[in-house]
Structure formats: C-alpha cells, structure tokens
Wavefront OBJ file of the C-alpha trace (Angstrom):
o trace
v 83.404 161.770 87.348
v 79.918 162.895 86.458
v 78.554 159.284 87.394
v 80.197 159.212 90.560
v 78.383 162.442 91.425
v 75.563 160.718 90.120
v 76.253 157.994 92.650
v 76.821 159.879 95.412
v 73.733 161.997 95.153
v 71.562 159.111 95.165
v 73.124 157.986 98.069
v 72.364 160.943 100.388
v 69.171 161.061 98.606
v 68.728 157.132 99.926
v 69.886 158.397 103.759
v 67.959 161.530 103.815
v 65.083 158.979 102.853
v 66.051 156.919 105.879
v 66.218 159.363 108.365
v 64.789 162.295 107.965
v 60.751 161.714 107.859
v 61.145 158.649 110.490
v 62.433 156.874 113.469
v 65.931 155.662 113.421
v 66.047 153.016 116.539
v 69.347 151.686 117.758
v 68.038 148.598 120.077
v 70.087 147.072 122.457
v 68.986 143.800 120.453
v 69.737 144.266 117.365
v 73.223 142.762 115.731
v 76.247 144.278 115.891
v 76.034 144.579 111.931
v 73.240 146.301 112.267
v 73.663 148.928 115.033
v 77.012 149.673 112.839
v 75.334 150.290 109.686
v 72.587 152.668 111.528
v 75.360 154.602 113.096
v 77.324 154.500 109.420
v 74.080 156.400 108.133
v 73.395 158.510 111.084
v 77.048 160.125 110.616
v 77.195 160.373 106.806
v 73.616 162.177 107.404
v 74.929 164.424 109.980
v 78.218 164.961 107.825
v 75.973 166.233 104.905
v 73.845 168.151 106.758
v 70.929 165.925 106.602
v 68.177 166.360 109.085
v 67.600 163.484 111.427
v 64.331 163.743 112.682
v 64.276 160.946 116.021
v 66.714 158.537 117.284
v 65.224 156.147 119.980
v 67.964 154.501 121.998
v 66.412 151.579 122.944
v 68.000 150.488 126.074
v 71.606 150.079 125.095
v 73.570 153.440 126.877
v 76.291 152.482 128.858
v 77.733 156.323 129.200
v 77.450 159.793 127.229
v 79.379 163.407 127.444
v 79.741 165.632 125.301
v 81.689 163.679 122.842
v 79.050 161.389 121.773
v 77.234 158.476 123.400
v 78.569 155.082 124.360
v 76.641 152.172 123.470
v 76.765 148.533 125.778
v 77.715 147.255 122.580
v 81.106 148.942 122.931
v 79.677 151.595 119.571
v 80.402 155.144 119.839
v 77.819 157.375 118.660
v 79.185 160.960 117.936
v 77.651 164.135 118.157
v 74.860 164.657 115.374
v 74.499 168.067 114.919
v 71.693 167.553 112.932
v 69.246 165.521 115.021
v 66.091 167.489 115.838
v 64.789 164.306 118.660
v 66.666 162.378 120.851
v 64.680 159.050 122.896
v 66.560 157.311 125.322
v 65.008 154.286 125.638
v 65.806 152.289 129.826
v 65.313 148.515 130.926
v 62.373 148.338 132.862
v 62.869 149.383 136.596
v 65.824 151.513 135.449
v 66.738 155.061 136.037
v 69.003 156.909 135.043
v 71.645 158.258 137.193
v 72.584 161.444 137.982
v 76.206 161.441 135.982
v 74.482 159.829 133.208
v 71.918 162.679 133.465
v 74.369 164.894 133.230
v 75.982 163.034 130.319
v 73.283 163.375 128.413
v 72.435 166.717 128.824
v 76.262 167.529 127.600
v 75.870 165.556 124.664
v 72.290 167.033 123.878
v 74.365 170.571 124.560
v 76.479 169.497 121.361
v 73.648 168.727 119.043
v 72.257 172.286 117.731
v 69.496 171.133 115.795
v 68.078 169.138 118.944
v 64.564 170.192 120.034
v 63.465 167.466 121.705
v 64.835 164.817 124.458
v 62.780 162.508 126.026
l 1 2 3 4 5 6 7 8 9 10 11 12 13 14 15 16 17 18 19 20 21 22 23 24 25 26 27 28 29 30 31 32 33 34 35 36 37 38 39 40 41 42 43 44 45 46 47 48 49 50 51 52 53 54 55 56 57 58 59 60 61 62 63 64 65 66 67 68 69 70 71 72 73 74 75 76 77 78 79 80 81 82 83 84 85 86 87 88 89 90 91 92 93 94 95 96 97 98 99 100 101 102 103 104 105 106 107 108 109 110 111 112 113 114 115 116 117 118
C-alpha cells in the first residue's frame, strides 16, 4: 500500500511539473495520441487540484460551452477548475463567431481559477 502511495505521489509530482510552470499546448496538427495524452494529464491535474498555468489551444477549437471545449479532432476538454490562463489561437484570417465567443465565455466562467483569457 505504501509503495502504491509513493507511485501516486511521484506521478502527481510529474503532472505538476508538466503543467504548473510552463505552457501546455494542444495543436490541431498534433497526432490524436498526443492530444489525448495531453488532455489526460490536464484532467488529472485539475481533479487533483494541481494548478495549470497556461493552456494554449492552437487552431483546433470546434465548439465551446459551459460543459467544456470540443476540438476539431473530436476530443473534449472538460472544465478545468485549476487553469489560470487560456489562450485560443485561430487559423490565420479567421475569427470566432458570436456563438463561439459566447461559448468560450461560458466555459471560462466555469473555470473558477481562470485569470486570463486571450
């Protein structure tokens, strides 16, 4: 039992090291495996109250609402309660629609530690 606790603590420390002090990016051009792995790390961080310093969604936003963000790849980002900054980058020459903007704001309202949305 103690050995399992040590492994869990080490895993959470690694997750913290990955998301707490650097930018975490999900890029539209990344493989689905990479996107899924990144999302799993973010989910573990949030569920264990590990601060997520910054998440960049680089050209892959499909839809957003108060339940989460859907990516063009089909993956879903749940509400991340510990995220501090969210940056959404769009394809060159495109803008968010009014509906997409409202969806992003709805999502942001559910992220209670969010300080910066760009």
